[in-house]
C-alpha distance (Angstrom), angle and dihedral (degrees) to the residues before:
residue distance angle dihedral
X1 . . .
X2 3.82 . .
X3 3.79 114.9 .
X4 3.78 126.5 -129.9
X5 3.79 88.6 -122.3
X6 3.77 90.1 58.0
X7 3.79 89.4 50.8
X8 3.79 88.3 59.0
X9 3.82 95.1 49.6
X10 3.75 111.6 131.6
X11 3.79 93.9 21.6
X12 3.78 122.2 116.8
X13 3.82 113.9 -91.5
X14 3.80 110.6 -93.3
X15 3.82 122.3 -146.2
X16 3.79 129.0 -166.9
X17 3.79 128.1 -177.0
X18 3.77 138.2 144.2
X19 3.78 149.5 -172.7
X20 3.79 128.4 -128.4
X21 3.82 119.2 -129.6
X22 3.81 91.8 -138.9
X23 3.79 92.2 118.9
X24 3.79 143.2 -13.7
X25 3.80 112.2 -54.5
X26 3.79 114.4 -103.0
X27 3.76 142.9 -150.5
X28 3.80 85.9 -99.3
X29 3.80 91.1 58.1
X30 3.79 90.8 49.8
X31 3.81 99.5 45.1
X32 3.78 94.6 36.7
X33 3.79 97.5 47.7
X34 3.80 124.4 -19.1
X35 3.79 98.6 64.6
X36 3.78 92.2 50.4
X37 3.80 90.4 48.3
X38 3.80 89.9 56.4
X39 3.79 99.9 38.2
X40 3.80 100.4 38.2
X41 3.78 120.0 2.8
X42 3.80 102.0 53.0
X43 3.81 89.3 52.1
X44 3.80 99.7 47.0
X45 3.80 101.9 39.6
X46 3.78 147.2 22.9
X47 3.78 95.7 -88.1
X48 3.81 133.7 -167.8
X49 3.80 121.0 -169.9
X50 3.76 119.6 -172.3
X51 3.79 140.6 -170.9
X52 3.81 97.5 -135.5
X53 3.79 96.9 -151.9
X54 3.81 95.5 161.3
X55 3.79 89.0 66.5
X56 3.81 89.5 60.8
X57 3.81 89.2 66.6
X58 3.81 94.7 66.4
X59 3.83 91.3 88.1
X60 3.80 135.7 35.3
X61 3.79 108.1 -64.1
X62 3.78 145.1 165.0
X63 3.85 109.8 -116.1
X64 3.80 93.8 -146.3
X65 3.80 91.0 50.7
X66 3.81 93.1 49.7
X67 3.81 89.7 50.8
X68 3.80 92.1 47.7
X69 3.80 94.6 46.3
X70 3.81 91.6 46.0
X71 3.79 90.4 57.7
X72 3.79 91.6 43.6
X73 3.81 91.7 50.3
X74 3.80 92.0 50.0
X75 3.79 90.7 48.5
X76 3.81 91.1 50.1
X77 3.79 91.4 49.9
X78 3.78 88.6 56.8
X79 3.81 92.0 41.9
X80 3.80 90.3 53.3
X81 3.79 89.6 62.3
X82 3.79 107.3 -88.0
X83 3.79 107.5 149.1
X84 3.84 117.8 -152.0
X85 3.79 87.6 -149.9
X86 3.82 90.0 60.8
X87 3.80 103.1 33.3
X88 3.80 142.3 15.2
X89 3.82 117.0 -101.9
X90 3.79 116.5 -175.4
X91 3.80 148.0 139.6
X92 3.79 118.0 -99.9
X93 3.82 98.5 -136.0
X94 3.80 90.8 56.8
X95 3.82 90.9 65.6
X96 3.83 111.2 67.1
X97 3.80 93.5 -163.8
X98 3.81 90.6 78.8
X99 3.80 92.1 63.6
X100 3.80 93.8 39.3
X101 3.78 92.5 55.0
X102 3.80 93.7 39.7
X103 3.81 91.0 70.4
X104 3.80 91.5 52.2
X105 3.81 88.6 51.8
X106 3.81 89.9 51.5
X107 3.81 87.2 52.9
X108 3.81 89.6 51.2
X109 3.81 98.9 45.2
X110 3.81 126.9 72.2
X111 3.80 128.9 -126.9
X112 3.81 90.2 -119.0
X113 3.79 92.8 55.1
X114 3.79 91.6 53.2
X115 3.79 94.3 47.5
X116 3.81 91.7 51.3
X117 3.80 92.5 61.7
X118 3.80 108.4 115.7
X119 3.80 94.0 -145.2
X120 3.80 90.8 54.2
X121 3.80 91.1 53.1
X122 3.81 92.8 47.4
X123 3.79 97.1 44.5
X124 3.80 93.7 42.5
X125 3.81 89.9 51.9
X126 3.82 90.7 50.9
X127 3.80 92.5 49.5
X128 3.79 91.7 48.9
X129 3.82 91.5 47.1
X130 3.81 88.3 55.9
X131 3.78 90.4 52.4
X132 3.79 93.8 -109.4
X133 3.78 130.8 127.4
X134 3.78 123.8 -106.6
X135 3.80 112.5 -116.0
X136 3.79 118.7 -133.5
X137 3.80 88.3 -128.4
X138 3.82 89.3 65.5
X139 3.80 88.3 61.3
X140 3.81 95.1 44.6
X141 3.81 94.9 40.5
X142 3.85 92.9 105.2
X143 3.82 89.2 60.0
X144 3.80 89.8 57.8
X145 3.80 90.5 46.3
X146 3.80 89.1 51.7
X147 3.80 89.2 51.3
X148 3.80 90.4 49.9
X149 3.78 89.7 57.2
X150 3.79 103.2 35.6
X151 3.80 96.6 46.6
X152 3.79 90.3 72.5
X153 3.79 101.8 44.6
X154 3.79 87.5 -111.6
X155 3.81 117.8 -164.3
X156 3.81 99.0 -176.8
X157 3.80 132.9 28.7
X158 3.82 113.4 -166.3
X159 3.81 104.8 -156.6
X160 3.79 140.9 147.7
X161 3.78 123.0 -99.5
X162 3.81 91.6 -96.9
X163 3.82 91.5 64.2
X164 3.81 98.2 42.8
X165 3.82 92.4 94.6
X166 3.80 90.6 56.4
X167 3.80 91.7 52.0
X168 3.80 89.5 50.9
X169 3.81 88.5 53.8
X170 3.81 88.9 49.0
X171 3.79 89.3 54.7
X172 3.81 91.0 50.0
X173 3.81 92.1 49.8
X174 3.81 92.4 48.4
X175 3.80 91.9 51.4
X176 3.82 92.4 45.8
X177 3.80 93.3 48.4
X178 3.81 91.7 48.2
X179 3.81 91.4 49.8
X180 3.80 93.3 48.9
X181 3.79 101.4 40.2
X182 3.79 108.6 15.9
X183 3.79 135.0 -89.3
X184 3.79 105.9 -38.1
X185 3.80 110.3 131.8
X186 3.77 135.8 51.9
X187 3.82 110.2 -126.1
X188 3.84 103.9 -125.8
X189 3.78 129.0 -147.6
X190 3.79 130.7 -142.3
X191 3.81 120.4 -114.7
X192 3.83 120.9 -167.5
X193 3.82 125.4 -177.5
X194 3.83 113.6 -117.5
X195 3.82 99.3 -129.2
X196 3.81 129.2 48.2
X197 3.79 91.3 -2.9
X198 3.77 87.6 147.6
X199 3.78 113.8 25.8
X200 3.79 109.9 -161.5
X201 3.80 129.6 -131.3
X202 3.80 108.8 -92.2
X203 3.81 90.9 -135.5
X204 3.80 95.4 41.9
X205 3.81 109.2 29.2
X206 3.80 91.7 -177.4
X207 3.82 92.2 68.9
X208 3.80 131.3 56.3
X209 3.79 123.8 -99.2
X210 3.81 98.0 -103.7
X211 3.78 126.7 -173.9
X212 3.81 94.8 -137.2
X213 3.80 99.4 47.3
X214 3.80 121.5 129.9
X215 3.82 93.5 -138.4
X216 3.79 100.6 70.1
X217 3.82 96.7 167.1
X218 3.79 88.6 84.7
X219 3.81 96.2 44.7
X220 3.80 121.4 89.3
X221 3.79 109.9 -155.6
X222 3.79 121.7 -153.6
X223 3.80 91.0 -121.0
X224 3.82 96.3 46.1
X225 3.80 114.0 129.7
X226 3.84 114.1 -110.9
X227 3.80 92.8 -107.6
X228 3.80 91.0 51.6
X229 3.81 89.4 52.0
X230 3.80 91.9 49.7
X231 3.80 92.3 48.4
X232 3.80 93.3 50.2
X233 3.80 93.9 47.6
X234 3.79 93.0 44.8
X235 3.80 90.0 54.0
X236 3.80 94.0 46.2
X237 3.80 114.2 135.3
X238 3.80 113.8 -108.9
X239 3.83 123.7 147.8
X240 3.80 142.2 -96.5
X241 3.81 96.8 -88.9
X242 3.82 111.0 108.4
X243 3.81 98.5 -145.9
X244 3.81 131.9 66.2
X245 3.80 124.2 -114.7
X246 3.77 134.7 156.8
X247 3.80 105.9 -118.8
X248 3.83 109.1 139.0
X249 3.79 95.9 -173.4
X250 3.80 98.6 43.7
X251 3.83 99.5 30.9
X252 3.82 106.7 26.4
X253 3.81 95.6 162.3
X254 3.79 94.8 54.6
X255 3.80 91.2 41.5
X256 3.81 90.7 53.0
X257 3.82 91.5 53.8
X258 3.80 91.4 48.1
X259 3.81 91.3 50.0
X260 3.80 91.3 49.8
X261 3.81 90.5 49.7
X262 3.80 91.1 48.1
X263 3.79 90.9 50.2
X264 3.82 94.1 46.8
X265 3.78 101.9 39.8
X266 3.78 103.5 19.5
X267 3.77 130.0 -111.9
X268 3.77 139.4 92.1
X269 3.84 118.5 -62.5
X270 3.80 94.1 -134.6
X271 3.79 93.3 49.4
X272 3.78 91.9 45.0
X273 3.81 89.8 54.8
X274 3.81 90.1 62.3
X275 3.79 89.7 63.8
X276 3.82 95.4 62.0
X277 3.78 132.5 70.6
X278 3.81 96.4 -178.5
X279 3.80 139.6 34.3
X280 3.80 89.5 -130.5
X281 3.79 92.1 64.2
X282 3.79 90.8 44.4
X283 3.81 92.2 51.9
X284 3.80 91.5 50.2
X285 3.80 92.4 53.5
X286 3.80 93.0 43.8
X287 3.79 91.2 51.7
X288 3.80 93.3 50.8
X289 3.80 92.3 44.9
X290 3.81 91.1 53.0
X291 3.82 93.1 45.5
X292 3.81 92.2 51.2
X293 3.80 93.3 45.2
X294 3.81 92.2 51.4
X295 3.80 95.9 43.8
X296 3.84 98.1 84.8
X297 3.81 91.4 42.2
X298 3.80 91.4 53.2
X299 3.80 92.9 45.6
X300 3.81 92.3 50.6
X301 3.82 90.6 45.5
X302 3.80 90.3 55.2
X303 3.81 90.4 52.0
X304 3.80 93.3 49.3
X305 3.80 94.2 43.2
X306 3.80 87.9 57.8
X307 3.83 88.5 59.5
X308 3.83 105.8 47.2
X309 3.79 91.1 162.0
X310 3.80 89.9 62.7
X311 3.80 91.9 52.0
X312 3.81 91.0 47.6
X313 3.80 90.8 51.6
X314 3.81 91.2 51.5
X315 3.80 91.4 49.7
X316 3.79 94.8 47.8
X317 3.79 91.8 48.1
X318 3.80 89.3 47.6
X319 3.80 91.6 50.6
X320 3.79 91.5 50.9
X321 3.80 91.1 50.6
X322 3.82 92.0 46.1
X323 3.79 91.1 48.7
X324 3.78 90.6 53.6
X325 3.80 90.8 52.6
X326 3.81 96.4 44.8
X327 3.80 103.6 40.6
X328 3.84 99.7 70.9
X329 3.81 92.5 50.8
X330 3.81 94.4 44.6
X331 3.82 90.9 46.9
X332 3.81 88.0 51.3
X333 3.80 90.4 51.1
X334 3.82 91.1 51.1
X335 3.79 90.1 51.1
X336 3.81 91.8 45.7
X337 3.82 93.3 57.8
X338 3.80 92.0 49.8
X339 3.81 104.7 -96.5
X340 3.80 120.7 143.9
X341 3.82 116.3 -110.7
X342 3.78 113.0 -98.9
X343 3.81 97.6 -160.2
C-alpha cells in the first residue's frame, strides 16, 4: 500500500507549530521556538504557525483574557519576524477543519493512550489540588493536537521537549489511521533546536519557564520592561559556589543562565563559563543580552498593537489559506472512514 509520505515526495517540506494563549509569551517561547521559526523555518519550508486558542479551553479560563492573549500572541508572532508573505499565521478556532478532524482522531486513539500523557497527569493533578474538576477536553486534548498537525500534511513539528510525547502520539495515530482506512496522512517528525530548547524558570531551574506558572518571579515575559528583566535575572537562583562552571546536573541554575546567554548572544555555554569568575558578572551580562534581544521585538509589537486592523487582516487571510490547505485532506479522511460527503 502506498504511504501518505510517498504521496508527498517532491513537495516542499511543510512545518506546523503553534502557541497556546494560556499566558503571556515568555523568553522560553522565543528562544525555544519563535526565533527559529522567523530566522530559519519560514525561509526553508512551507510553514504554518498557529495560535491554538482552542487548547486554552481545556482548563478554567476567563473568556476575555483568552481573547486578549490570543491577539497578543498573534501580534508577538508577527513582531518576532514571521512574515505573512513567507508563511501562514492564523488562529486555530477560525479554521473548522481542526475540530472536524479532532473527532476522527478521538475515534482512532484509545482511552489508555490519552491517560498515559504526562501533561494530562500533571494538569489534572493541579486542577484537583485546586479543588476544581478535570474537563474531558483536557484528556482528549492530544487528539486535537494531532488534528492540528495532520490536517496540513505536516512533515516537521518544531516543539519543545514537553510536547514531544504528543507528537509521538500523533505519529502513532497517523500510522494507525493509514493502516485501517488507506493512505491519508503524512507521518510527521519532531524537530527540536539544540540550544535553549527548554529555558528553565529562574527561580526553579529544575522546571521549564512556563507562561502559565504561578511563580512569575522566575519567568521573563517578552513584553517585560528592561528593568523588570534585569531584576528577574539578577535574582535568579544559582548556588553558593563562587565560580562559574557549566554543569547542568550539579549546577542547574548557573547552567540555565549560561544557556540563555549562549542563545541570546551566541557561543557555547561551556566556553562562555570560562570567561566568568563570579555569578554576579554572569547575571549582569545575561540581563543585558536578554534586554537587547527583546528590544526590537517589543518595538515592533508596539507598532503592530497600534494597528489592530492590520493584525486582524493578516489572521483572516492566514485562516483562509490554512482552510484551503486543510479541507481536502480532512474531507478525504471523512470519506475514508465511511462518512457521506457533505458538499
